[in-house]
Every structure is written in C-alpha cells, then in structure tokens.
N, CA, C, O and the ligand as a Tripos MOL2 file, in Angstrom:
@<TRIPOS>MOLECULE
protein
  309   307    78     0     0
PROTEIN
NO_CHARGES

@<TRIPOS>ATOM
      1 N         -36.4330  118.3090  181.7660 N.3       1 MET1
      2 CA        -36.4350  117.6330  180.4830 C.3       1 MET1
      3 C         -37.8300  117.7350  179.8730 C.2       1 MET1
      4 O         -38.8170  117.3860  180.5200 O.2       1 MET1
      5 N         -37.9130  118.2040  178.6520 N.am      2 ALA2
      6 CA        -39.1970  118.3970  177.9780 C.3       2 ALA2
      7 C         -39.7040  117.0630  177.4260 C.2       2 ALA2
      8 O         -38.9230  116.2320  176.9610 O.2       2 ALA2
      9 N         -41.0160  116.8760  177.4850 N.am      3 PRO3
     10 CA        -41.5580  115.6280  176.9120 C.3       3 PRO3
     11 C         -41.3800  115.6000  175.3920 C.2       3 PRO3
     12 O         -41.4780  116.6360  174.7340 O.2       3 PRO3
     13 N         -41.1220  114.4270  174.8460 N.am      4 LYS4
     14 CA        -40.9440  114.2730  173.4040 C.3       4 LYS4
     15 C         -42.2590  114.0110  172.6860 C.2       4 LYS4
     16 O         -42.3770  114.2630  171.4860 O.2       4 LYS4
     17 N         -43.2470  113.5070  173.4170 N.am      5 ALA5
     18 CA        -44.5260  113.2080  172.7740 C.3       5 ALA5
     19 C         -45.6300  113.2490  173.8210 C.2       5 ALA5
     20 O         -45.4160  112.9380  174.9930 O.2       5 ALA5
     21 N         -46.7970  113.6350  173.3740 N.am      6 VAL6
     22 CA        -47.9720  113.5930  174.2310 C.3       6 VAL6
     23 C         -48.8760  112.4960  173.6720 C.2       6 VAL6
     24 O         -49.2810  112.5400  172.5100 O.2       6 VAL6
     25 N         -49.1830  111.5230  174.5100 N.am      7 ILE7
     26 CA        -50.0440  110.4250  174.0740 C.3       7 ILE7
     27 C         -51.3680  110.5450  174.8080 C.2       7 ILE7
     28 O         -51.4180  110.5430  176.0380 O.2       7 ILE7
     29 N         -52.4220  110.6470  174.0430 N.am      8 ARG8
     30 CA        -53.7560  110.7340  174.6240 C.3       8 ARG8
     31 C         -54.5820  109.5630  174.1540 C.2       8 ARG8
     32 O         -54.4790  109.1240  173.0090 O.2       8 ARG8
     33 N         -55.3960  109.0690  175.0490 N.am      9 TYR9
     34 CA        -56.2850  107.9760  174.6980 C.3       9 TYR9
     35 C         -57.6960  108.5240  174.6310 C.2       9 TYR9
     36 O         -58.1390  109.2490  175.5220 O.2       9 TYR9
     37 N         -58.3820  108.1770  173.5880 N.am     10 ALA10
     38 CA        -59.7520  108.6310  173.4170 C.3      10 ALA10
     39 C         -60.5220  107.5690  172.6500 C.2      10 ALA10
     40 O         -59.9380  106.7820  171.9050 O.2      10 ALA10
     41 N         -61.8070  107.5530  172.8320 N.am     11 ASP11
     42 CA        -62.6670  106.6400  172.0780 C.3      11 ASP11
     43 C         -63.2340  107.3790  170.8770 C.2      11 ASP11
     44 O         -63.7650  108.4840  170.9940 O.2      11 ASP11
     45 N         -63.1110  106.7530  169.7430 N.am     12 TRP12
     46 CA        -63.6490  107.3000  168.5030 C.3      12 TRP12
     47 C         -64.6710  106.3290  167.9460 C.2      12 TRP12
     48 O         -64.5570  105.1160  168.1230 O.2      12 TRP12
     49 N         -65.6600  106.8700  167.2780 N.am     13 SER13
     50 CA        -66.6260  106.0150  166.5900 C.3      13 SER13
     51 C         -66.6430  106.3890  165.1180 C.2      13 SER13
     52 O         -66.3160  107.5130  164.7390 O.2      13 SER13
     53 N         -67.0280  105.4320  164.3050 N.am     14 LEU14
     54 CA        -67.0760  105.6400  162.8630 C.3      14 LEU14
     55 C         -68.4940  105.3760  162.3860 C.2      14 LEU14
     56 O         -69.0850  104.3470  162.7140 O.2      14 LEU14
     57 N         -69.0380  106.3030  161.6140 N.am     15 SER15
     58 CA        -70.3900  106.1130  161.0960 C.3      15 SER15
     59 C         -70.4620  106.6410  159.6680 C.2      15 SER15
     60 O         -69.5890  107.3800  159.2130 O.2      15 SER15
     61 N         -71.5100  106.2470  158.9850 N.am     16 VAL16
     62 CA        -71.7120  106.7100  157.6150 C.3      16 VAL16
     63 C         -71.9050  108.2170  157.6250 C.2      16 VAL16
     64 O         -72.6980  108.7460  158.4040 O.2      16 VAL16
     65 N         -71.1760  108.9050  156.7550 N.am     17 ASP17
     66 CA        -71.2740  110.3640  156.6690 C.3      17 ASP17
     67 C         -72.4770  110.7310  155.8120 C.2      17 ASP17
     68 O         -72.4680  110.5290  154.5980 O.2      17 ASP17
     69 N         -73.4930  111.2590  156.4370 N.am     18 GLU18
     70 CA        -74.7140  111.6180  155.7190 C.3      18 GLU18
     71 C         -74.7630  113.0980  155.3850 C.2      18 GLU18
     72 O         -75.7940  113.6000  154.9360 O.2      18 GLU18
     73 N         -73.6510  113.8030  155.6010 N.am     19 SER19
     74 CA        -73.6490  115.2460  155.3450 C.3      19 SER19
     75 C         -73.4300  115.5730  153.8700 C.2      19 SER19
     76 O         -73.6630  116.7030  153.4400 O.2      19 SER19
     77 N         -72.9870  114.5930  153.1010 N.am     20 GLY20
     78 CA        -72.7210  114.8540  151.6850 C.3      20 GLY20
     79 C         -73.3900  113.8240  150.7990 C.2      20 GLY20
     80 O         -74.5340  113.4340  151.0310 O.2      20 GLY20
     81 N         -72.6760  113.3960  149.8010 N.am     21 SER21
     82 CA        -73.1880  112.4230  148.8440 C.3      21 SER21
     83 C         -73.3740  111.0620  149.4980 C.2      21 SER21
     84 O         -72.6730  110.7270  150.4530 O.2      21 SER21
     85 N         -74.3150  110.2810  148.9860 N.am     22 GLY22
     86 CA        -74.4520  108.8850  149.3690 C.3      22 GLY22
     87 C         -73.3800  108.0820  148.6580 C.2      22 GLY22
     88 O         -72.4560  108.6560  148.0810 O.2      22 GLY22
     89 N         -73.4910  106.7560  148.6900 N.am     23 PRO23
     90 CA        -72.5080  105.9290  147.9950 C.3      23 PRO23
     91 C         -72.4500  106.2480  146.5050 C.2      23 PRO23
     92 O         -73.4460  106.6560  145.9070 O.2      23 PRO23
     93 N         -71.2790  106.0590  145.9170 N.am     24 ILE24
     94 CA        -71.0760  106.2840  144.4920 C.3      24 ILE24
     95 C         -70.7160  104.9450  143.8560 C.2      24 ILE24
     96 O         -69.8510  104.2220  144.3510 O.2      24 ILE24
     97 N         -71.3830  104.6290  142.7670 N.am     25 TYR25
     98 CA        -71.2060  103.3420  142.0900 C.3      25 TYR25
     99 C         -70.5350  103.5660  140.7340 C.2      25 TYR25
    100 O         -70.7940  104.5500  140.0410 O.2      25 TYR25
    101 N         -69.6540  102.6050  140.3770 N.am     26 GLU26
    102 CA        -68.9850  102.6950  139.0880 C.3      26 GLU26
    103 C         -68.5620  101.2910  138.6630 C.2      26 GLU26
    104 O         -68.2240  100.4600  139.5060 O.2      26 GLU26
    105 N         -68.5810  101.0330  137.3690 N.am     27 THR27
    106 CA        -68.1100   99.7470  136.8570 C.3      27 THR27
    107 C         -67.0390   99.9890  135.8020 C.2      27 THR27
    108 O         -66.9610  101.0540  135.1890 O.2      27 THR27
    109 N         -66.2170   98.9620  135.6150 N.am     28 GLU28
    110 CA        -65.1130   99.0530  134.6610 C.3      28 GLU28
    111 C         -64.9870   97.7220  133.9370 C.2      28 GLU28
    112 O         -65.0850   96.6630  134.5560 O.2      28 GLU28
    113 N         -64.7760   97.7720  132.6600 N.am     29 CYS29
    114 CA        -64.5700   96.5730  131.8560 C.3      29 CYS29
    115 C         -63.1710   96.0240  132.1680 C.2      29 CYS29
    116 O         -62.1870   96.7610  132.1100 O.2      29 CYS29
    117 N         -63.0880   94.7280  132.4980 N.am     30 THR30
    118 CA        -61.7810   94.1500  132.8250 C.3      30 THR30
    119 C         -60.9980   93.7720  131.5690 C.2      30 THR30
    120 O         -59.8370   93.3730  131.6640 O.2      30 THR30
    121 N         -61.6120   93.8900  130.4090 N.am     31 THR31
    122 CA        -60.9140   93.5870  129.1550 C.3      31 THR31
    123 C         -60.2430   94.8290  128.5860 C.2      31 THR31
    124 O         -59.0610   94.7950  128.2430 O.2      31 THR31
    125 N         -60.9960   95.9370  128.4810 N.am     32 CYS32
    126 CA        -60.4510   97.1250  127.8200 C.3      32 CYS32
    127 C         -60.2650   98.3170  128.7580 C.2      32 CYS32
    128 O         -59.6440   99.3090  128.3750 O.2      32 CYS32
    129 N         -60.7900   98.2340  129.9720 N.am     33 GLY33
    130 CA        -60.5950   99.3080  130.9440 C.3      33 GLY33
    131 C         -61.5720  100.4670  130.8330 C.2      33 GLY33
    132 O         -61.4910  101.4080  131.6220 O.2      33 GLY33
    133 N         -62.4890  100.4270  129.8800 N.am     34 ARG34
    134 CA        -63.4750  101.5140  129.8080 C.3      34 ARG34
    135 C         -64.3430  101.5020  131.0560 C.2      34 ARG34
    136 O         -64.6060  100.4590  131.6540 O.2      34 ARG34
    137 N         -64.7790  102.7110  131.4290 N.am     35 GLN35
    138 CA        -65.5350  102.8530  132.6750 C.3      35 GLN35
    139 C         -66.9190  103.4190  132.4100 C.2      35 GLN35
    140 O         -67.1460  104.1500  131.4470 O.2      35 GLN35
    141 N         -67.8340  103.0550  133.2970 N.am     36 SER36
    142 CA        -69.2200  103.5040  133.1520 C.3      36 SER36
    143 C         -69.3980  104.9680  133.5240 C.2      36 SER36
    144 O         -70.3310  105.6240  133.0610 O.2      36 SER36
    145 N         -68.5180  105.4690  134.3450 N.am     37 GLY37
    146 CA        -68.7370  106.7870  134.9380 C.3      37 GLY37
    147 C         -69.4410  106.6030  136.2700 C.2      37 GLY37
    148 O         -70.1480  105.6180  136.4800 O.2      37 GLY37
    149 N         -69.2450  107.5480  137.1570 N.am     38 ALA38
    150 CA        -69.8020  107.4550  138.5110 C.3      38 ALA38
    151 C         -71.2840  107.8040  138.5040 C.2      38 ALA38
    152 O         -71.7340  108.6580  137.7410 O.2      38 ALA38
    153 N         -72.0350  107.1210  139.3740 N.am     39 ALA39
    154 CA        -73.4710  107.3790  139.4910 C.3      39 ALA39
    155 C         -73.9050  107.1730  140.9330 C.2      39 ALA39
    156 O         -73.2610  106.4490  141.6920 O.2      39 ALA39
    157 N         -74.9960  107.8150  141.2990 N.am     40 GLU40
    158 CA        -75.5180  107.6720  142.6590 C.3      40 GLU40
    159 C         -76.3970  106.4400  142.8160 C.2      40 GLU40
    160 O         -76.7960  106.0970  143.9290 O.2      40 GLU40
    161 N         -76.7010  105.7730  141.7050 N.am     41 SER41
    162 CA        -77.4670  104.5260  141.7170 C.3      41 SER41
    163 C         -76.6420  103.4790  140.9750 C.2      41 SER41
    164 O         -75.9020  103.8180  140.0530 O.2      41 SER41
    165 N         -76.7620  102.2070  141.3670 N.am     42 LYS42
    166 CA        -75.9970  101.1970  140.6420 C.3      42 LYS42
    167 C         -76.6980  100.7630  139.3640 C.2      42 LYS42
    168 O         -76.1300  100.0080  138.5750 O.2      42 LYS42
    169 N         -77.9230  101.2300  139.1480 N.am     43 ASP43
    170 CA        -78.6550  100.8560  137.9360 C.3      43 ASP43
    171 C         -77.9140  101.2990  136.6770 C.2      43 ASP43
    172 O         -77.7560  100.5120  135.7430 O.2      43 ASP43
    173 N         -77.4630  102.5440  136.6420 N.am     44 GLU44
    174 CA        -76.8080  103.0630  135.4360 C.3      44 GLU44
    175 C         -75.4970  102.3290  135.1330 C.2      44 GLU44
    176 O         -75.2880  101.9390  133.9840 O.2      44 GLU44
    177 N         -74.6030  102.1230  136.1130 N.am     45 PRO45
    178 CA        -73.3850  101.3530  135.8060 C.3      45 PRO45
    179 C         -73.6800   99.9200  135.3650 C.2      45 PRO45
    180 O         -72.9810   99.3830  134.5060 O.2      45 PRO45
    181 N         -74.7020   99.3000  135.9410 N.am     46 GLU46
    182 CA        -75.0440   97.9310  135.5300 C.3      46 GLU46
    183 C         -75.6100   97.9160  134.1110 C.2      46 GLU46
    184 O         -75.2940   97.0200  133.3280 O.2      46 GLU46
    185 N         -76.4390   98.8940  133.7750 N.am     47 ASP47
    186 CA        -76.9570   98.9950  132.3960 C.3      47 ASP47
    187 C         -75.8070   99.2200  131.4220 C.2      47 ASP47
    188 O         -75.7950   98.6640  130.3230 O.2      47 ASP47
    189 N         -74.8330  100.0450  131.8340 N.am     48 TRP48
    190 CA        -73.6720  100.3070  130.9810 C.3      48 TRP48
    191 C         -72.9440   99.0000  130.6710 C.2      48 TRP48
    192 O         -72.5190   98.7880  129.5360 O.2      48 TRP48
    193 N         -72.7920   98.1130  131.6770 N.am     49 CYS49
    194 CA        -72.1220   96.8250  131.4620 C.3      49 CYS49
    195 C         -72.8360   96.0210  130.3780 C.2      49 CYS49
    196 O         -72.1950   95.4420  129.5010 O.2      49 CYS49
    197 N         -74.1490   95.9910  130.4440 N.am     50 LEU50
    198 CA        -74.9100   95.2050  129.4630 C.3      50 LEU50
    199 C         -74.7790   95.8040  128.0700 C.2      50 LEU50
    200 O         -74.6220   95.0760  127.0900 O.2      50 LEU50
    201 N         -74.8440   97.1410  127.9780 N.am     51 ARG51
    202 CA        -74.6760   97.7910  126.6630 C.3      51 ARG51
    203 C         -73.2670   97.5480  126.1350 C.2      51 ARG51
    204 O         -73.0880   97.2680  124.9490 O.2      51 ARG51
    205 N         -72.2540   97.6540  127.0190 N.am     52 HIS52
    206 CA        -70.8670   97.4580  126.6240 C.3      52 HIS52
    207 C         -70.6400   96.0180  126.1560 C.2      52 HIS52
    208 O         -69.9320   95.7880  125.1760 O.2      52 HIS52
    209 N         -71.2360   95.0580  126.8490 N.am     53 ALA53
    210 CA        -71.1190   93.6460  126.4420 C.3      53 ALA53
    211 C         -71.7420   93.4480  125.0650 C.2      53 ALA53
    212 O         -71.1900   92.7420  124.2210 O.2      53 ALA53
    213 N         -72.8970   94.0770  124.8460 N.am     54 GLY54
    214 CA        -73.5640   93.9380  123.5540 C.3      54 GLY54
    215 C         -72.7700   94.5490  122.4200 C.2      54 GLY54
    216 O         -72.7660   94.0220  121.3070 O.2      54 GLY54
    217 N         -72.0930   95.6620  122.6900 N.am     55 LEU55
    218 CA        -71.3390   96.3630  121.6420 C.3      55 LEU55
    219 C         -69.9800   95.7330  121.3700 C.2      55 LEU55
    220 O         -69.5190   95.7260  120.2290 O.2      55 LEU55
    221 N         -69.3320   95.2040  122.4090 N.am     56 THR56
    222 CA        -67.9320   94.7710  122.2770 C.3      56 THR56
    223 C         -67.7160   93.2710  122.4320 C.2      56 THR56
    224 O         -66.7110   92.7420  121.9540 O.2      56 THR56
    225 N         -68.6410   92.5760  123.0910 N.am     57 GLY57
    226 CA        -68.4260   91.1680  123.4030 C.3      57 GLY57
    227 C         -67.5980   90.9660  124.6640 C.2      57 GLY57
    228 O         -67.3230   89.8310  125.0540 O.2      57 GLY57
    229 N         -67.1960   92.0720  125.3090 N.am     58 HIS58
    230 CA        -66.4530   91.9690  126.5740 C.3      58 HIS58
    231 C         -67.4310   91.5960  127.6810 C.2      58 HIS58
    232 O         -68.4980   92.1990  127.7960 O.2      58 HIS58
    233 N         -67.0730   90.6040  128.4960 N.am     59 THR59
    234 CA        -68.0530   90.0950  129.4620 C.3      59 THR59
    235 C         -67.6170   90.2050  130.9290 C.2      59 THR59
    236 O         -68.3790   89.8360  131.8220 O.2      59 THR59
    237 N         -66.4010   90.7070  131.1890 N.am     60 GLY60
    238 CA        -65.9270   90.8210  132.5730 C.3      60 GLY60
    239 C         -65.9520   92.2670  133.0340 C.2      60 GLY60
    240 O         -65.5430   93.1640  132.2970 O.2      60 GLY60
    241 N         -66.4300   92.4950  134.2470 N.am     61 PHE61
    242 CA        -66.5380   93.8540  134.7800 C.3      61 PHE61
    243 C         -66.1550   93.8970  136.2450 C.2      61 PHE61
    244 O         -66.3450   92.9280  136.9800 O.2      61 PHE61
    245 N         -65.6150   95.0240  136.6590 N.am     62 ARG62
    246 CA        -65.2780   95.2740  138.0640 C.3      62 ARG62
    247 C         -66.2210   96.3640  138.5550 C.2      62 ARG62
    248 O         -66.3370   97.4150  137.9250 O.2      62 ARG62
    249 N         -66.8870   96.1230  139.6650 N.am     63 ALA63
    250 CA        -67.7970   97.1140  140.2470 C.3      63 ALA63
    251 C         -67.1510   97.7100  141.4920 C.2      63 ALA63
    252 O         -66.6140   96.9900  142.3340 O.2      63 ALA63
    253 N         -67.2100   99.0180  141.5950 N.am     64 THR64
    254 CA        -66.6500   99.7130  142.7450 C.3      64 THR64
    255 C         -67.7410  100.5510  143.3960 C.2      64 THR64
    256 O         -68.4550  101.2970  142.7250 O.2      64 THR64
    257 N         -67.8570  100.4180  144.7040 N.am     65 THR65
    258 CA        -68.7700  101.2570  145.4760 C.3      65 THR65
    259 C         -67.9380  102.0820  146.4420 C.2      65 THR65
    260 O         -67.1680  101.5360  147.2330 O.2      65 THR65
    261 N         -68.0920  103.3850  146.3760 N.am     66 THR66
    262 CA        -67.3760  104.2790  147.2860 C.3      66 THR66
    263 C         -68.3620  104.8130  148.3160 C.2      66 THR66
    264 O         -69.3670  105.4370  147.9730 O.2      66 THR66
    265 N         -68.0570  104.5580  149.5790 N.am     67 SER67
    266 CA        -68.8920  105.0570  150.6660 C.3      67 SER67
    267 C         -68.0800  106.0160  151.5100 C.2      67 SER67
    268 O         -66.8520  105.9400  151.5430 O.2      67 SER67
    269 N         -68.7550  106.9050  152.1800 N.am     68 PHE68
    270 CA        -68.0850  107.9270  152.9790 C.3      68 PHE68
    271 C         -68.4060  107.7360  154.4550 C.2      68 PHE68
    272 O         -69.5520  107.5050  154.8390 O.2      68 PHE68
    273 N         -67.3600  107.8380  155.2710 N.am     69 PHE69
    274 CA        -67.5260  107.6690  156.7070 C.3      69 PHE69
    275 C         -66.9840  108.9060  157.4230 C.2      69 PHE69
    276 O         -66.1750  109.6570  156.8780 O.2      69 PHE69
    277 N         -67.4430  109.0930  158.6350 N.am     70 ARG70
    278 CA        -66.9960  110.2160  159.4570 C.3      70 ARG70
    279 C         -66.6230  109.6750  160.8280 C.2      70 ARG70
    280 O         -67.4030  108.9590  161.4550 O.2      70 ARG70
    281 N         -65.4360  110.0200  161.2870 N.am     71 ALA71
    282 CA        -65.0040  109.6430  162.6300 C.3      71 ALA71
    283 C         -65.4080  110.7580  163.5900 C.2      71 ALA71
    284 O         -65.3250  111.9420  163.2650 O.2      71 ALA71
    285 N         -65.8400  110.3570  164.7600 N.am     72 ALA72
    286 CA        -66.2420  111.3420  165.7670 C.3      72 ALA72
    287 C         -65.7120  110.9170  167.1310 C.2      72 ALA72
    288 O         -65.6840  109.7310  167.4620 O.2      72 ALA72
    289 N         -65.3070  111.8700  167.8860 N.am     73 LEU73
    290 CA        -64.8260  111.6160  169.2480 C.3      73 LEU73
    291 C         -66.0230  111.3190  170.1390 C.2      73 LEU73
    292 O         -67.0010  112.0660  170.1450 O.2      73 LEU73
    293 N         -65.9460  110.2280  170.8910 N.am     74 VAL74
    294 CA        -67.0380  109.8600  171.7850 C.3      74 VAL74
    295 C         -66.8560  110.6170  173.0830 C.2      74 VAL74
    296 O         -65.8030  110.5460  173.7160 O.2      74 VAL74
    297 N         -67.8840  111.3370  173.4710 N.am     75 VAL75
    298 CA        -67.8390  112.1180  174.7090 C.3      75 VAL75
    299 C         -68.4470  111.2650  175.8230 C.2      75 VAL75
    300 O         -69.6040  110.8490  175.7510 O.2      75 VAL75
    301 N         -67.6420  111.0190  176.8450 N.am     76 VAL76
    302 CA        -68.1060  110.2320  177.9930 C.3      76 VAL76
    303 C         -68.4280  111.2110  179.1140 C.2      76 VAL76
    304 O         -67.5950  112.0350  179.4930 O.2      76 VAL76
    305 N         -69.6350  111.1130  179.6360 N.am     77 ARG77
    306 CA        -70.0280  112.0170  180.7350 C.3      77 ARG77
    307 C         -70.2440  111.2480  181.9990 C.2      77 ARG77
    308 O         -70.5790  111.8340  183.0290 O.2      77 ARG77
    309 ZN        -64.4890   96.4990  127.2550 Zn       78 ZN78
@<TRIPOS>BOND
     1     1     2 1
     2     2     3 1
     3     3     4 2
     4     3     5 am
     5     5     6 1
     6     6     7 1
     7     7     8 2
     8     7     9 am
     9     9    10 1
    10    10    11 1
    11    11    12 2
    12    11    13 am
    13    13    14 1
    14    14    15 1
    15    15    16 2
    16    15    17 am
    17    17    18 1
    18    18    19 1
    19    19    20 2
    20    19    21 am
    21    21    22 1
    22    22    23 1
    23    23    24 2
    24    23    25 am
    25    25    26 1
    26    26    27 1
    27    27    28 2
    28    27    29 am
    29    29    30 1
    30    30    31 1
    31    31    32 2
    32    31    33 am
    33    33    34 1
    34    34    35 1
    35    35    36 2
    36    35    37 am
    37    37    38 1
    38    38    39 1
    39    39    40 2
    40    39    41 am
    41    41    42 1
    42    42    43 1
    43    43    44 2
    44    43    45 am
    45    45    46 1
    46    46    47 1
    47    47    48 2
    48    47    49 am
    49    49    50 1
    50    50    51 1
    51    51    52 2
    52    51    53 am
    53    53    54 1
    54    54    55 1
    55    55    56 2
    56    55    57 am
    57    57    58 1
    58    58    59 1
    59    59    60 2
    60    59    61 am
    61    61    62 1
    62    62    63 1
    63    63    64 2
    64    63    65 am
    65    65    66 1
    66    66    67 1
    67    67    68 2
    68    67    69 am
    69    69    70 1
    70    70    71 1
    71    71    72 2
    72    71    73 am
    73    73    74 1
    74    74    75 1
    75    75    76 2
    76    75    77 am
    77    77    78 1
    78    78    79 1
    79    79    80 2
    80    79    81 am
    81    81    82 1
    82    82    83 1
    83    83    84 2
    84    83    85 am
    85    85    86 1
    86    86    87 1
    87    87    88 2
    88    87    89 am
    89    89    90 1
    90    90    91 1
    91    91    92 2
    92    91    93 am
    93    93    94 1
    94    94    95 1
    95    95    96 2
    96    95    97 am
    97    97    98 1
    98    98    99 1
    99    99   100 2
   100    99   101 am
   101   101   102 1
   102   102   103 1
   103   103   104 2
   104   103   105 am
   105   105   106 1
   106   106   107 1
   107   107   108 2
   108   107   109 am
   109   109   110 1
   110   110   111 1
   111   111   112 2
   112   111   113 am
   113   113   114 1
   114   114   115 1
   115   115   116 2
   116   115   117 am
   117   117   118 1
   118   118   119 1
   119   119   120 2
   120   119   121 am
   121   121   122 1
   122   122   123 1
   123   123   124 2
   124   123   125 am
   125   125   126 1
   126   126   127 1
   127   127   128 2
   128   127   129 am
   129   129   130 1
   130   130   131 1
   131   131   132 2
   132   131   133 am
   133   133   134 1
   134   134   135 1
   135   135   136 2
   136   135   137 am
   137   137   138 1
   138   138   139 1
   139   139   140 2
   140   139   141 am
   141   141   142 1
   142   142   143 1
   143   143   144 2
   144   143   145 am
   145   145   146 1
   146   146   147 1
   147   147   148 2
   148   147   149 am
   149   149   150 1
   150   150   151 1
   151   151   152 2
   152   151   153 am
   153   153   154 1
   154   154   155 1
   155   155   156 2
   156   155   157 am
   157   157   158 1
   158   158   159 1
   159   159   160 2
   160   159   161 am
   161   161   162 1
   162   162   163 1
   163   163   164 2
   164   163   165 am
   165   165   166 1
   166   166   167 1
   167   167   168 2
   168   167   169 am
   169   169   170 1
   170   170   171 1
   171   171   172 2
   172   171   173 am
   173   173   174 1
   174   174   175 1
   175   175   176 2
   176   175   177 am
   177   177   178 1
   178   178   179 1
   179   179   180 2
   180   179   181 am
   181   181   182 1
   182   182   183 1
   183   183   184 2
   184   183   185 am
   185   185   186 1
   186   186   187 1
   187   187   188 2
   188   187   189 am
   189   189   190 1
   190   190   191 1
   191   191   192 2
   192   191   193 am
   193   193   194 1
   194   194   195 1
   195   195   196 2
   196   195   197 am
   197   197   198 1
   198   198   199 1
   199   199   200 2
   200   199   201 am
   201   201   202 1
   202   202   203 1
   203   203   204 2
   204   203   205 am
   205   205   206 1
   206   206   207 1
   207   207   208 2
   208   207   209 am
   209   209   210 1
   210   210   211 1
   211   211   212 2
   212   211   213 am
   213   213   214 1
   214   214   215 1
   215   215   216 2
   216   215   217 am
   217   217   218 1
   218   218   219 1
   219   219   220 2
   220   219   221 am
   221   221   222 1
   222   222   223 1
   223   223   224 2
   224   223   225 am
   225   225   226 1
   226   226   227 1
   227   227   228 2
   228   227   229 am
   229   229   230 1
   230   230   231 1
   231   231   232 2
   232   231   233 am
   233   233   234 1
   234   234   235 1
   235   235   236 2
   236   235   237 am
   237   237   238 1
   238   238   239 1
   239   239   240 2
   240   239   241 am
   241   241   242 1
   242   242   243 1
   243   243   244 2
   244   243   245 am
   245   245   246 1
   246   246   247 1
   247   247   248 2
   248   247   249 am
   249   249   250 1
   250   250   251 1
   251   251   252 2
   252   251   253 am
   253   253   254 1
   254   254   255 1
   255   255   256 2
   256   255   257 am
   257   257   258 1
   258   258   259 1
   259   259   260 2
   260   259   261 am
   261   261   262 1
   262   262   263 1
   263   263   264 2
   264   263   265 am
   265   265   266 1
   266   266   267 1
   267   267   268 2
   268   267   269 am
   269   269   270 1
   270   270   271 1
   271   271   272 2
   272   271   273 am
   273   273   274 1
   274   274   275 1
   275   275   276 2
   276   275   277 am
   277   277   278 1
   278   278   279 1
   279   279   280 2
   280   279   281 am
   281   281   282 1
   282   282   283 1
   283   283   284 2
   284   283   285 am
   285   285   286 1
   286   286   287 1
   287   287   288 2
   288   287   289 am
   289   289   290 1
   290   290   291 1
   291   291   292 2
   292   291   293 am
   293   293   294 1
   294   294   295 1
   295   295   296 2
   296   295   297 am
   297   297   298 1
   298   298   299 1
   299   299   300 2
   300   299   301 am
   301   301   302 1
   302   302   303 1
   303   303   304 2
   304   303   305 am
   305   305   306 1
   306   306   307 1
   307   307   308 2
@<TRIPOS>SUBSTRUCTURE
     1 MET1         2 RESIDUE 1 A MET
     2 ALA2         6 RESIDUE 1 A ALA
     3 PRO3        10 RESIDUE 1 A PRO
     4 LYS4        14 RESIDUE 1 A LYS
     5 ALA5        18 RESIDUE 1 A ALA
     6 VAL6        22 RESIDUE 1 A VAL
     7 ILE7        26 RESIDUE 1 A ILE
     8 ARG8        30 RESIDUE 1 A ARG
     9 TYR9        34 RESIDUE 1 A TYR
    10 ALA10       38 RESIDUE 1 A ALA
    11 ASP11       42 RESIDUE 1 A ASP
    12 TRP12       46 RESIDUE 1 A TRP
    13 SER13       50 RESIDUE 1 A SER
    14 LEU14       54 RESIDUE 1 A LEU
    15 SER15       58 RESIDUE 1 A SER
    16 VAL16       62 RESIDUE 1 A VAL
    17 ASP17       66 RESIDUE 1 A ASP
    18 GLU18       70 RESIDUE 1 A GLU
    19 SER19       74 RESIDUE 1 A SER
    20 GLY20       78 RESIDUE 1 A GLY
    21 SER21       82 RESIDUE 1 A SER
    22 GLY22       86 RESIDUE 1 A GLY
    23 PRO23       90 RESIDUE 1 A PRO
    24 ILE24       94 RESIDUE 1 A ILE
    25 TYR25       98 RESIDUE 1 A TYR
    26 GLU26      102 RESIDUE 1 A GLU
    27 THR27      106 RESIDUE 1 A THR
    28 GLU28      110 RESIDUE 1 A GLU
    29 CYS29      114 RESIDUE 1 A CYS
    30 THR30      118 RESIDUE 1 A THR
    31 THR31      122 RESIDUE 1 A THR
    32 CYS32      126 RESIDUE 1 A CYS
    33 GLY33      130 RESIDUE 1 A GLY
    34 ARG34      134 RESIDUE 1 A ARG
    35 GLN35      138 RESIDUE 1 A GLN
    36 SER36      142 RESIDUE 1 A SER
    37 GLY37      146 RESIDUE 1 A GLY
    38 ALA38      150 RESIDUE 1 A ALA
    39 ALA39      154 RESIDUE 1 A ALA
    40 GLU40      158 RESIDUE 1 A GLU
    41 SER41      162 RESIDUE 1 A SER
    42 LYS42      166 RESIDUE 1 A LYS
    43 ASP43      170 RESIDUE 1 A ASP
    44 GLU44      174 RESIDUE 1 A GLU
    45 PRO45      178 RESIDUE 1 A PRO
    46 GLU46      182 RESIDUE 1 A GLU
    47 ASP47      186 RESIDUE 1 A ASP
    48 TRP48      190 RESIDUE 1 A TRP
    49 CYS49      194 RESIDUE 1 A CYS
    50 LEU50      198 RESIDUE 1 A LEU
    51 ARG51      202 RESIDUE 1 A ARG
    52 HIS52      206 RESIDUE 1 A HIS
    53 ALA53      210 RESIDUE 1 A ALA
    54 GLY54      214 RESIDUE 1 A GLY
    55 LEU55      218 RESIDUE 1 A LEU
    56 THR56      222 RESIDUE 1 A THR
    57 GLY57      226 RESIDUE 1 A GLY
    58 HIS58      230 RESIDUE 1 A HIS
    59 THR59      234 RESIDUE 1 A THR
    60 GLY60      238 RESIDUE 1 A GLY
    61 PHE61      242 RESIDUE 1 A PHE
    62 ARG62      246 RESIDUE 1 A ARG
    63 ALA63      250 RESIDUE 1 A ALA
    64 THR64      254 RESIDUE 1 A THR
    65 THR65      258 RESIDUE 1 A THR
    66 THR66      262 RESIDUE 1 A THR
    67 SER67      266 RESIDUE 1 A SER
    68 PHE68      270 RESIDUE 1 A PHE
    69 PHE69      274 RESIDUE 1 A PHE
    70 ARG70      278 RESIDUE 1 A ARG
    71 ALA71      282 RESIDUE 1 A ALA
    72 ALA72      286 RESIDUE 1 A ALA
    73 LEU73      290 RESIDUE 1 A LEU
    74 VAL74      294 RESIDUE 1 A VAL
    75 VAL75      298 RESIDUE 1 A VAL
    76 VAL76      302 RESIDUE 1 A VAL
    77 ARG77      306 RESIDUE 1 A ARG
    78 ZN78       309 GROUP 0 **** ****
C-alpha cells in the first residue's frame, strides 16, 4: 500500500528580509479614499496627509506599513 502523504517536521525561523526593499509606507484618506502613494520613508505620506487636510478639510487617515519577511529552514547540527 502506497503512502498517501509524507509528513515532515522541521524548524523554520522568520526574519526581516533585507535582500530587497525596506518597509513601504502609505496613507489613505478615510473620507474620500485618495492615497499618498508608496514611499520608503513615512515622512512623505505624513506630509501628504497634512496637505490633503489643508486642501479638502478631510481629517481621517489610514496608515499602512508593508514589511517583508523571509522564512528559512533551521539547520540543526
Ligand atoms: Zn480625502
């Protein structure tokens, strides 16, 4: 009888992926849905919120930070 599944146990670790981009920051107006655009610093999205508030009177914003992680198999010797 052939096995239906192979189950393997292994230890994995998760760490920040430094091989590519760093975190990406973006903000969005919760009133009209306009977005700041993605940036590698949170300064630009935060400045966009202040400019948008000044132009429109909209005062609510959602901030999103996207970070990248990499899983790696832990080698036990
Ligand atoms: Zn708005």
